[in-house]
N, CA, C and O of each residue as an XYZ file, in Angstrom:
860
protein
N     100.950     55.958    -47.415
C     102.032     56.316    -46.479
C     102.458     55.030    -45.793
O     101.629     54.295    -45.256
N     103.770     54.761    -45.815
C     104.207     53.499    -45.219
C     104.297     53.599    -43.706
O     104.186     54.683    -43.133
N     104.491     52.496    -43.092
C     104.478     52.422    -41.613
C     105.601     53.222    -40.995
O     105.398     53.866    -39.966
N     106.811     53.201    -41.610
C     107.962     53.942    -41.044
C     107.667     55.441    -40.987
O     107.910     56.075    -39.960
N     107.153     56.011    -42.066
C     106.874     57.437    -42.124
C     105.805     57.819    -41.109
O     105.882     58.875    -40.481
N     104.800     56.946    -40.952
C     103.726     57.217    -39.986
C     104.261     57.272    -38.569
O     103.865     58.124    -37.773
N     105.182     56.339    -38.258
C     105.784     56.308    -36.913
C     106.585     57.574    -36.626
O     106.549     58.099    -35.513
N     107.316     58.066    -37.644
C     108.119     59.282    -37.474
C     107.224     60.473    -37.197
O     107.515     61.287    -36.321
N     106.113     60.576    -37.957
C     105.188     61.700    -37.756
C     104.546     61.661    -36.366
O     104.415     62.698    -35.716
N     104.144     60.465    -35.908
C     103.529     60.335    -34.580
C     104.522     60.714    -33.475
O     104.169     61.368    -32.494
N     105.784     60.278    -33.668
C     106.830     60.563    -32.679
C     107.082     62.063    -32.582
O     107.230     62.609    -31.488
N     107.128     62.720    -33.732
C     107.353     64.170    -33.757
C     106.207     64.909    -33.090
O     106.424     65.883    -32.369
N     104.975     64.440    -33.334
C     103.810     65.077    -32.729
C     103.838     64.959    -31.210
O     103.522     65.913    -30.499
N     104.219     63.777    -30.719
C     104.282     63.551    -29.264
C     105.323     64.467    -28.615
O     105.087     65.052    -27.558
N     106.498     64.578    -29.287
C     107.573     65.433    -28.756
C     107.125     66.895    -28.719
O     107.396     67.626    -27.767
N     106.416     67.302    -29.806
C     105.936     68.693    -29.855
C     104.960     69.009    -28.749
O     105.050     70.058    -28.110
N     104.023     68.098    -28.521
C     103.035     68.308    -27.441
C     103.723     68.367    -26.081
O     103.357     69.182    -25.234
N     104.727     67.497    -25.869
C     105.445     67.456    -24.586
C     106.186     68.761    -24.331
O     106.187     69.279    -23.214
N     106.820     69.290    -25.382
C     107.560     70.550    -25.231
C     106.625     71.700    -24.899
O     106.957     72.546    -24.068
N     105.451     71.745    -25.541
C     104.492     72.811    -25.278
C     103.986     72.741    -23.829
O     103.845     73.762    -23.157
N     103.718     71.517    -23.367
C     103.233     71.329    -21.991
C     104.249     71.791    -20.975
O     103.908     72.474    -20.010
N     105.530     71.409    -21.195
C     106.603     71.798    -20.271
C     106.779     73.320    -20.253
O     107.031     73.917    -19.206
N     106.642     73.931    -21.426
C     106.792     75.392    -21.524
C     105.708     76.103    -20.736
O     105.980     77.081    -20.040
N     104.457     75.606    -20.843
C     103.346     76.219    -20.118
C     103.499     76.074    -18.612
O     103.223     77.001    -17.849
N     103.950     74.873    -18.193
C     104.163     74.628    -16.758
C     105.238     75.553    -16.222
O     105.081     76.135    -15.148
N     106.346     75.694    -16.973
C     107.440     76.570    -16.547
C     106.991     78.007    -16.451
O     107.370     78.715    -15.517
N     106.180     78.455    -17.412
C     105.698     79.834    -17.407
C     104.804     80.089    -16.199
O     104.875     81.131    -15.548
N     103.938     79.072    -15.920
C     103.046     79.223    -14.768
C     103.829     79.294    -13.461
O     103.518     80.089    -12.573
N     104.847     78.448    -13.363
C     105.676     78.457    -12.151
C     106.401     79.790    -12.001
O     106.451     80.358    -10.910
N     106.962     80.284    -13.102
C     107.673     81.561    -13.074
C     106.739     82.696    -12.696
O     107.098     83.577    -11.914
N     105.530     82.667    -13.261
C     104.562     83.717    -12.961
C     104.160     83.669    -11.489
O     103.987     84.706    -10.848
N     104.012     82.457    -10.964
C     103.641     82.292     -9.567
C     104.730     82.818     -8.651
O     104.452     83.515     -7.676
N     105.987     82.477     -8.974
C     107.106     82.949     -8.160
C     107.235     84.457     -8.220
O     107.558     85.117     -7.233
N     106.970     84.989     -9.425
C     107.051     86.453     -9.579
C     106.015     87.142     -8.718
O     106.304     88.141     -8.060
N     104.778     86.591     -8.726
C     103.722     87.174     -7.909
C     104.069     87.107     -6.430
O     103.818     88.048     -5.678
N     104.650     85.983     -6.021
C     105.042     85.835     -4.617
C     106.100     86.869     -4.258
O     106.043     87.512     -3.210
N     107.076     87.011     -5.171
C     108.159     87.967     -4.912
C     107.644     89.392     -4.844
O     108.115     90.196     -4.040
N     106.651     89.706     -5.712
C     106.106     91.062     -5.740
C     105.273     91.332     -4.507
O     105.339     92.424     -3.944
N     104.483     90.348     -4.073
C     103.564     90.545     -2.962
C     104.221     90.395     -1.591
O     103.639     90.799     -0.585
N     105.423     89.821     -1.537
C     106.069     89.597     -0.247
C     106.515     90.925      0.340
O     107.132     91.742     -0.344
N     106.199     91.135      1.617
C     106.629     92.354      2.272
C     108.121     92.284      2.568
O     108.617     91.226      2.955
N     108.831     93.356      2.400
C     110.260     93.348      2.692
C     110.495     93.193      4.182
O     109.606     93.477      4.984
N     111.687     92.745      4.561
C     112.017     92.630      5.971
C     112.018     94.006      6.605
O     112.448     94.991      6.005
N     111.534     94.048      7.810
C     111.514     95.309      8.530
C     112.486     95.224      9.691
O     112.620     94.174     10.321
N     113.146     96.295      9.968
C     114.161     96.299     11.009
C     113.783     97.294     12.096
O     113.352     98.411     11.810
N     113.945     96.886     13.317
C     113.706     97.771     14.439
C     115.041     98.306     14.895
O     115.966     97.550     15.193
N     115.127     99.608     14.944
C     116.393    100.226     15.324
C     116.696    100.004     16.797
O     117.856    100.016     17.209
N     115.633     99.799     17.599
C     115.836     99.651     19.023
C     116.313     98.241     19.327
O     115.560     97.286     19.132
N     117.529     98.087     19.795
C     118.029     96.783     20.175
C     118.532     95.964     19.005
O     118.915     94.811     19.205
N     118.551     96.494     17.803
C     119.037     95.800     16.615
C     118.292     94.497     16.386
O     118.901     93.509     15.976
N     116.999     94.470     16.639
C     116.181     93.277     16.468
C     115.558     93.287     15.079
O     115.127     94.340     14.610
N     115.499     92.123     14.403
C     114.897     92.051     13.068
C     113.607     91.256     13.130
O     113.465     90.353     13.954
N     112.683     91.587     12.275
C     111.417     90.883     12.164
C     111.287     90.328     10.756
O     111.680     90.989      9.795
N     110.741     89.126     10.617
C     110.592     88.510      9.315
C     109.434     89.079      8.531
O     108.797     90.034      8.977
N     109.141     88.506      7.350
C     108.057     88.988      6.495
C     106.701     88.943      7.183
O     106.415     88.051      7.983
N     105.870     89.933      6.848
C     104.473     89.997      7.273
C     104.318     90.162      8.774
O     103.254     89.865      9.317
N     105.356     90.630      9.458
C     105.241     90.945     10.879
C     105.149     92.452     11.011
O     105.919     93.183     10.389
N     104.216     92.914     11.815
C     104.123     94.353     12.043
C     105.136     94.744     13.108
O     105.481     93.936     13.970
N     105.603     95.966     13.048
C     106.612     96.443     13.976
C     106.023     97.543     14.827
O     105.530     98.540     14.300
N     106.068     97.379     16.119
C     105.584     98.411     17.030
C     106.780     99.203     17.523
O     107.685     98.649     18.147
N     106.784    100.498     17.242
C     107.919    101.330     17.621
C     107.983    101.489     19.138
O     106.972    101.694     19.811
N     109.207    101.387     19.647
C     109.407    101.576     21.082
C     109.322    103.041     21.445
O     109.633    103.913     20.633
N     108.899    103.309     22.673
C     108.843    104.686     23.137
C     110.251    105.181     23.448
O     111.064    104.457     24.022
N     110.522    106.391     23.071
C     111.821    106.996     23.361
C     111.668    107.862     24.601
O     110.904    108.826     24.610
N     112.402    107.506     25.643
C     112.325    108.248     26.889
C     113.529    109.164     26.999
O     114.668    108.724     26.847
N     113.280    110.422     27.260
C     114.379    111.370     27.414
C     114.659    111.580     28.890
O     113.743    111.648     29.709
N     115.941    111.683     29.217
C     116.349    111.893     30.588
C     117.041    113.242     30.700
O     117.835    113.609     29.833
N     116.745    113.982     31.764
C     117.409    115.269     31.916
C     118.895    115.098     32.138
O     119.313    114.272     32.950
N     119.671    115.843     31.447
C     121.121    115.787     31.582
C     121.596    117.086     32.207
O     121.303    118.176     31.715
N     122.325    116.952     33.287
C     122.789    118.157     33.967
C     123.785    118.903     33.101
O     124.572    118.310     32.363
N     123.728    120.211     33.212
C     124.657    121.064     32.484
C     126.091    120.744     32.866
O     126.358    120.290     33.979
N     127.017    120.980     31.939
C     128.433    120.768     32.227
C     128.908    121.689     33.348
O     129.921    121.420     33.993
N     128.173    122.773     33.575
C     128.486    123.667     34.690
C     127.331    123.660     35.696
O     126.863    124.704     36.150
N     126.901    122.464     36.019
C     125.842    122.290     36.996
C     126.401    122.081     38.394
O     127.567    122.374     38.663
N     125.546    121.566     39.287
C     125.924    121.414     40.687
C     127.107    120.463     40.873
O     128.021    120.763     41.641
N     127.102    119.337     40.189
C     128.205    118.380     40.342
C     129.545    119.001     39.961
O     130.553    118.798     40.637
N     129.538    119.755     38.874
C     130.777    120.413     38.451
C     131.203    121.466     39.476
O     132.392    121.621     39.752
N     130.238    122.179     40.032
C     130.516    123.212     41.038
C     131.156    122.612     42.285
O     132.204    123.075     42.735
N     130.523    121.581     42.841
C     131.058    121.032     44.083
C     132.395    120.330     43.869
O     133.237    120.312     44.766
N     132.593    119.751     42.683
C     133.875    119.124     42.384
C     134.984    120.164     42.314
O     136.069    119.961     42.859
N     134.709    121.280     41.642
C     135.706    122.351     41.511
C     136.011    122.983     42.866
O     137.171    123.240     43.186
N     134.973    123.233     43.662
C     135.173    123.853     44.973
C     135.927    122.910     45.916
O     136.807    123.343     46.660
N     135.578    121.629     45.881
C     136.253    120.648     46.735
C     137.733    120.519     46.367
O     138.583    120.358     47.243
N     138.033    120.590     45.083
C     139.431    120.495     44.666
C     140.218    121.706     45.163
O     141.367    121.579     45.585
N     139.595    122.868     45.111
C     140.241    124.085     45.614
C     140.474    123.997     47.121
O     141.514    124.424     47.622
N     139.500    123.442     47.837
C     139.580    123.380     49.296
C     140.543    122.304     49.795
O     141.346    122.551     50.694
N     140.457    121.107     49.206
C     141.211    119.978     49.783
C     141.748    119.003     48.744
O     142.218    117.917     49.087
N     141.679    119.393     47.469
C     141.970    118.466     46.366
C     141.005    117.278     46.382
O     141.331    116.184     45.921
N     139.804    117.525     46.929
C     138.752    116.506     46.920
C     138.947    115.378     47.908
O     138.404    114.291     47.713
N     139.718    115.611     48.974
C     140.033    114.541     49.936
C     139.109    114.617     51.150
O     139.092    115.617     51.867
N     138.346    113.555     51.370
C     137.399    113.526     52.480
C     138.079    113.541     53.851
O     137.515    114.069     54.809
N     139.264    112.979     53.959
C     139.933    112.853     55.259
C     140.926    113.979     55.537
O     141.709    113.900     56.483
N     140.894    115.009     54.727
C     141.850    116.109     54.863
C     141.554    116.965     56.104
O     140.412    117.353     56.350
N     142.607    117.245     56.872
C     142.545    118.206     57.972
C     143.718    119.157     57.757
O     144.872    118.729     57.758
N     143.428    120.442     57.573
C     144.528    121.370     57.277
C     145.208    121.880     58.546
O     144.844    121.491     59.656
N     146.175    122.731     58.373
C     146.989    123.199     59.512
C     146.203    124.044     60.506
O     146.642    124.236     61.640
N     145.026    124.557     60.084
C     144.186    125.368     60.969
C     143.033    124.564     61.568
O     142.196    125.106     62.290
N     142.999    123.262     61.260
C     141.972    122.392     61.834
C     140.686    122.310     61.037
O     139.697    121.764     61.528
N     140.669    122.839     59.815
C     139.471    122.728     58.965
C     139.387    121.307     58.409
O     140.399    120.685     58.087
N     138.169    120.819     58.307
C     137.963    119.379     58.130
C     137.285    118.990     56.826
O     136.377    119.666     56.344
N     137.758    117.876     56.269
C     137.037    117.196     55.206
C     137.223    117.754     53.813
O     138.041    118.640     53.568
N     136.443    117.211     52.923
C     136.515    117.538     51.495
C     136.270    119.015     51.232
O     136.874    119.600     50.333
N     135.377    119.621     52.023
C     135.018    121.024     51.811
C     135.584    121.955     52.884
O     135.267    123.144     52.917
N     136.431    121.394     53.768
C     137.142    122.184     54.768
C     136.223    123.034     55.645
O     136.278    124.264     55.633
N     135.386    122.345     56.396
C     134.493    123.022     57.338
C     135.211    123.273     58.666
O     136.008    122.452     59.122
N     134.916    124.409     59.268
C     135.378    124.669     60.624
C     134.473    123.984     61.634
O     133.313    123.693     61.341
N     135.003    123.727     62.821
C     134.228    123.016     63.843
C     132.993    123.807     64.261
O     131.931    123.223     64.480
N     133.119    125.128     64.373
C     131.973    125.932     64.800
C     130.852    125.881     63.762
O     129.674    125.824     64.113
N     131.229    125.902     62.476
C     130.210    125.806     61.417
C     129.521    124.449     61.456
O     128.304    124.358     61.298
N     130.304    123.396     61.668
C     129.727    122.049     61.738
C     128.743    121.945     62.899
O     127.688    121.324     62.764
N     129.077    122.543     64.030
C     128.167    122.514     65.180
C     126.859    123.231     64.861
O     125.781    122.778     65.244
N     126.969    124.357     64.154
C     125.761    125.094     63.765
C     124.877    124.263     62.829
O     123.655    124.416     62.807
N     125.518    123.385     62.060
C     124.790    122.542     61.103
C     124.391    121.196     61.705
O     123.855    120.331     61.011
N     124.658    121.025     63.012
C     124.199    119.823     63.711
C     125.197    118.692     63.786
O     124.819    117.566     64.107
N     126.472    118.955     63.497
C     127.495    117.908     63.555
C     128.409    118.176     64.744
O     129.073    119.210     64.806
N     128.438    117.235     65.687
C     129.272    117.382     66.879
C     130.419    116.376     66.926
O     131.399    116.583     67.642
N     130.299    115.308     66.179
C     131.343    114.266     66.158
C     132.199    114.452     64.908
O     131.843    113.969     63.833
N     133.323    115.150     65.047
C     134.155    115.463     63.874
C     134.848    114.217     63.314
O     135.097    114.138     62.111
N     135.159    113.249     64.171
C     135.798    112.021     63.693
C     134.846    111.237     62.791
O     135.233    110.733     61.736
N     133.594    111.149     63.233
C     132.581    110.480     62.410
C     132.388    111.246     61.097
O     132.259    110.644     60.031
N     132.371    112.568     61.187
C     132.207    113.413     59.998
C     133.327    113.140     58.987
O     133.068    113.008     57.790
N     134.559    113.057     59.469
C     135.705    112.809     58.572
C     135.611    111.457     57.875
O     136.086    111.295     56.751
N     135.002    110.498     58.539
C     134.933    109.140     57.982
C     133.612    108.828     57.288
O     133.324    107.671     56.983
N     132.808    109.866     57.040
C     131.517    109.658     56.374
C     131.377    110.578     55.161
O     130.897    111.704     55.292
N     131.791    110.108     53.982
C     131.622    110.918     52.768
C     130.185    111.357     52.532
O     129.943    112.485     52.102
N     129.231    110.473     52.808
C     127.820    110.826     52.569
C     127.379    111.967     53.479
O     126.625    112.840     53.049
N     127.841    111.974     54.738
C     127.496    113.054     55.658
C     128.138    114.364     55.199
O     127.512    115.422     55.274
N     129.367    114.298     54.731
C     130.038    115.504     54.243
C     129.289    116.123     53.058
O     129.141    117.342     52.977
N     128.823    115.282     52.154
C     128.058    115.795     51.007
C     126.723    116.395     51.466
O     126.290    117.427     50.952
N     126.086    115.749     52.425
C     124.807    116.235     52.945
C     124.988    117.593     53.628
O     124.183    118.503     53.427
N     126.035    117.726     54.425
C     126.288    118.978     55.129
C     126.669    120.087     54.160
O     126.319    121.249     54.369
N     127.378    119.733     53.112
C     127.737    120.743     52.108
C     126.482    121.352     51.483
O     126.382    122.571     51.344
N     125.525    120.502     51.108
C     124.275    120.984     50.509
C     123.473    121.788     51.525
O     122.880    122.811     51.182
N     123.451    121.330     52.771
C     122.726    122.049     53.827
C     123.306    123.440     54.030
O     122.566    124.416     54.151
N     124.624    123.530     54.068
C     125.299    124.818     54.248
C     125.080    125.728     53.040
O     124.899    126.937     53.184
N     125.098    125.135     51.865
C     124.878    125.904     50.641
C     123.499    126.573     50.665
O     123.359    127.746     50.317
N     122.503    125.820     51.076
C     121.145    126.359     51.133
C     120.982    127.383     52.262
O     120.234    128.351     52.127
N     121.680    127.163     53.358
C     121.637    128.154     54.435
C     122.211    129.489     53.947
O     121.601    130.539     54.146
N     123.376    129.444     53.315
C     123.999    130.665     52.800
C     123.137    131.339     51.734
O     123.065    132.565     51.656
N     122.489    130.519     50.920
C     121.610    131.059     49.873
C     120.432    131.812     50.502
O     120.042    132.880     50.030
N     119.880    131.245     51.559
C     118.757    131.894     52.247
C     119.191    133.235     52.828
O     118.459    134.221     52.740
N     120.384    133.271     53.424
C     120.889    134.501     54.038
C     121.181    135.568     52.989
O     120.967    136.756     53.232
N     121.669    135.148     51.828
C     122.102    136.101     50.794
C     121.056    136.370     49.716
O     121.313    137.143     48.793
N     119.906    135.760     49.815
C     118.926    135.818     48.729
C     118.544    137.248     48.353
O     118.482    137.577     47.168
N     118.291    138.088     49.331
C     117.901    139.471     49.033
C     119.026    140.221     48.315
O     118.769    141.011     47.407
N     120.249    139.977     48.717
C     121.397    140.630     48.073
C     121.567    140.131     46.637
O     121.886    140.906     45.735
N     121.351    138.843     46.438
C     121.496    138.280     45.091
C     120.418    138.829     44.156
O     120.684    139.094     42.983
N     119.213    138.998     44.675
C     118.147    139.567     43.851
C     118.479    141.001     43.422
O     118.079    141.450     42.348
N     119.214    141.703     44.279
C     119.579    143.091     43.972
C     120.801    143.194     43.061
O     120.852    144.048     42.176
N     121.792    142.311     43.283
C     123.082    142.504     42.607
C     123.390    141.505     41.483
O     124.292    141.742     40.679
N     122.665    140.416     41.422
C     123.047    139.383     40.436
C     123.051    139.941     39.012
O     122.119    140.624     38.589
N     124.132    139.627     38.285
C     124.293    140.109     36.917
C     125.041    141.419     36.824
O     125.525    141.788     35.753
N     125.140    142.130     37.942
C     125.876    143.396     37.959
C     127.357    143.141     38.253
O     127.745    142.040     38.646
N     128.162    144.164     38.059
C     129.586    144.061     38.371
C     129.912    144.853     39.623
O     129.486    145.995     39.791
N     130.679    144.218     40.496
C     131.190    144.890     41.689
C     132.698    144.681     41.721
O     133.175    143.546     41.723
N     133.439    145.773     41.746
C     134.909    145.725     41.764
C     135.455    144.892     40.598
O     136.451    144.181     40.730
N     134.767    145.005     39.448
C     135.241    144.307     38.253
C     134.861    142.841     38.170
O     135.333    142.125     37.287
N     134.012    142.388     39.082
C     133.605    140.977     39.100
C     132.095    140.876     38.915
O     131.334    141.551     39.609
N     131.667    140.043     37.990
C     130.239    139.810     37.775
C     129.662    139.010     38.940
O     130.223    137.994     39.350
N     128.549    139.477     39.460
C     127.894    138.798     40.583
C     127.007    137.674     40.052
O     126.118    137.903     39.231
N     127.261    136.463     40.533
C     126.412    135.307     40.208
C     126.104    134.567     41.501
O     126.815    134.707     42.496
N     125.043    133.783     41.476
C     124.670    133.017     42.672
C     125.769    132.043     43.065
O     126.134    131.962     44.238
N     126.298    131.307     42.102
C     127.319    130.306     42.428
C     128.591    130.957     42.955
O     129.218    130.439     43.879
N     128.973    132.087     42.373
C     130.165    132.781     42.844
C     129.998    133.296     44.261
O     130.907    133.179     45.083
N     128.828    133.870     44.548
C     128.557    134.394     45.883
C     128.511    133.272     46.919
O     128.986    133.448     48.041
N     127.947    132.123     46.556
C     127.867    131.004     47.497
C     129.230    130.364     47.736
O     129.516    129.895     48.837
N     130.058    130.347     46.715
C     131.422    129.858     46.907
C     132.184    130.790     47.846
O     132.923    130.339     48.722
N     131.994    132.092     47.652
C     132.638    133.076     48.526
C     132.118    132.966     49.950
O     132.879    133.144     50.901
N     130.822    132.673     50.109
C     130.242    132.488     51.440
C     130.800    131.235     52.099
O     130.955    131.193     53.319
N     131.098    130.228     51.313
C     131.727    129.022     51.851
C     133.110    129.363     52.399
O     133.554    128.776     53.386
N     133.779    130.299     51.766
C     135.117    130.720     52.200
C     135.068    131.588     53.457
O     135.780    131.328     54.427
N     134.226    132.619     53.432
C     134.280    133.637     54.500
C     133.000    133.756     55.310
O     132.896    134.602     56.198
N     132.017    132.899     55.002
C     130.707    133.038     55.635
C     129.878    134.060     54.882
O     130.435    134.905     54.181
N     128.566    134.003     55.010
C     127.714    134.952     54.289
C     127.958    136.400     54.718
O     127.717    137.324     53.941
N     128.433    136.601     55.949
C     128.709    137.954     56.414
C     129.794    138.631     55.600
O     129.705    139.827     55.320
N     130.828    137.873     55.212
C     131.903    138.430     54.397
C     131.422    138.843     53.021
O     131.898    139.831     52.463
N     130.476    138.088     52.470
C     129.921    138.416     51.152
C     129.027    139.651     51.251
O     129.041    140.498     50.358
N     128.261    139.756     52.316
C     127.425    140.953     52.524
C     128.290    142.210     52.586
O     127.963    143.228     51.976
N     129.404    142.132     53.331
C     130.297    143.296     53.436
C     130.869    143.665     52.072
O     131.037    144.844     51.762
N     131.172    142.642     51.251
C     131.685    142.887     49.904
C     130.649    143.650     49.081
O     130.990    144.603     48.380
N     129.395    143.237     49.164
C     128.314    143.922     48.441
C     128.110    145.350     48.949
O     128.040    146.296     48.165
N     128.017    145.486     50.252
C     127.695    146.785     50.853
C     128.773    147.843     50.595
O     128.474    149.029     50.454
N     130.042    147.389     50.535
C     131.145    148.347     50.354
C     131.593    148.424     48.893
O     132.632    149.010     48.590
N     130.795    147.823     47.976
C     131.127    147.817     46.549
C     132.512    147.211     46.289
O     133.241    147.634     45.392
N     132.841    146.214     47.099
C     134.081    145.481     46.894
C     135.279    146.003     47.659
O     136.360    145.419     47.575
N     135.117    147.092     48.406
C     136.258    147.641     49.144
C     136.648    146.725     50.311
O     137.826    146.601     50.648
N     135.650    146.091     50.914
C     135.933    145.102     51.967
C     135.965    143.724     51.310
O     134.932    143.145     50.975
N     137.174    143.227     51.140
C     137.370    141.966     50.414
C     138.079    140.978     51.334
O     139.301    140.834     51.299
N     137.285    140.307     52.152
C     137.838    139.395     53.151
C     138.727    138.326     52.516
O     138.466    137.841     51.415
N     139.791    137.974     53.254
C     140.697    136.900     52.835
C     140.859    135.905     53.977
O     140.776    136.264     55.152
N     141.094    134.635     53.606
C     141.365    133.651     54.656
C     142.861    133.642     54.989
O     143.625    134.449     54.460
N     143.261    132.742     55.850
C     144.653    132.707     56.319
C     145.643    132.353     55.211
O     146.839    132.616     55.334
N     145.142    131.760     54.137
C     146.022    131.361     53.033
C     145.991    132.364     51.875
O     146.623    132.147     50.842
N     145.251    133.461     52.055
C     145.238    134.521     51.044
C     144.107    134.457     50.037
O     144.017    135.320     49.164
N     143.238    133.458     50.134
C     142.093    133.372     49.214
C     141.054    134.415     49.617
O     140.741    134.569     50.797
N     140.518    135.136     48.616
C     139.614    136.252     48.920
C     138.198    136.015     48.407
O     137.955    135.162     47.553
N     137.271    136.799     48.957
C     135.882    136.770     48.495
C     135.820    137.075     47.004
O     135.144    136.379     46.246
N     136.522    138.109     46.596
C     136.506    138.511     45.188
C     137.030    137.400     44.278
O     136.454    137.134     43.223
N     138.118    136.758     44.685
C     138.705    135.684     43.875
C     137.752    134.503     43.743
O     137.646    133.912     42.668
N     137.056    134.150     44.825
C     136.107    133.038     44.783
C     134.888    133.395     43.938
O     134.369    132.552     43.207
N     134.431    134.641     44.037
C     133.281    135.052     43.234
C     133.602    134.962     41.747
O     132.745    134.606     40.939
N     134.826    135.283     41.399
C     135.232    135.216     39.997
C     135.474    133.780     39.543
O     135.033    133.379     38.466
N     136.170    133.018     40.364
C     136.554    131.652     39.991
C     135.346    130.720     39.849
O     135.333    129.841     38.988
N     134.343    130.918     40.692
C     133.203    129.987     40.718
C     131.915    130.603     40.166
O     130.814    130.196     40.535
N     132.066    131.568     39.295
C     130.898    132.212     38.678
C     130.242    131.320     37.630
O     130.875    130.448     37.034
N     128.957    131.570     37.429
C     128.200    130.988     36.307
C     128.037    129.471     36.346
O     127.992    128.829     35.297
N     127.948    128.899     37.530
C     127.498    127.506     37.659
C     125.991    127.521     37.911
O     125.474    128.424     38.568
N     125.306    126.537     37.395
C     123.849    126.442     37.544
C     123.538    125.537     38.748
O     123.748    124.325     38.698
N     123.041    126.140     39.811
C     122.784    125.393     41.042
C     121.295    125.184     41.320
O     120.911    124.823     42.433
N     120.468    125.409     40.315
C     119.020    125.326     40.522
C     118.533    123.949     40.937
O     117.474    123.832     41.553
N     119.284    122.905     40.613
C     118.846    121.556     40.960
C     118.965    121.269     42.459
O     118.379    120.306     42.954
N     119.715    122.091     43.176
C     119.968    121.801     44.590
C     119.479    122.903     45.524
O     119.223    122.645     46.700
N     119.344    124.136     45.012
C     118.927    125.231     45.875
C     117.424    125.224     46.090
O     116.652    125.021     45.153
N     117.022    125.446     47.323
C     115.599    125.494     47.672
C     115.118    126.939     47.614
O     115.800    127.850     48.083
N     113.955    127.135     47.041
C     113.398    128.492     46.916
C     113.060    129.075     48.273
O     112.582    130.206     48.357
């Protein structure tokens, strides 16, 4: 075998060995990457706050706190509706008969509830709200026995509810509501503007006042 042929054979052998080595290295690298890809934990996402965590991080779920939501016909809705009927919700309103504030209290009622300075009362929304709740609970206490007897029943075509009776008591005092119950609706007191116990009982029925009424 001459020298030229020997050199060609040696060169071919070297190239063959090099190709095999490169192939094995590539396969090992590919296998390693595949194992990494298979073993890598996927990204985890926390729904709370849209925060993301990278690979191999554990995720601790946040506590979900529930808050009580007042009914659409709860106390806030009741007092808003009643205030709009009385004064269109105006704290500084004084009507032609001298009734005062957002809920149109008379001076004698305010005195019974401990308010003697009507000017201060007109300029204090927080006091007006406080007195409204105080009066509501006073009327509820006076009418409680009647409500236990009549609630859910119909009198003169009107369903008796706590909220309706208390709205009517705000209009005519608890005495007017008692007379309505006792006479089966025949005594239906009206104010100077024509609003009646029966109309208030119907208009303000079925509000949930449990969050504000004291047992």
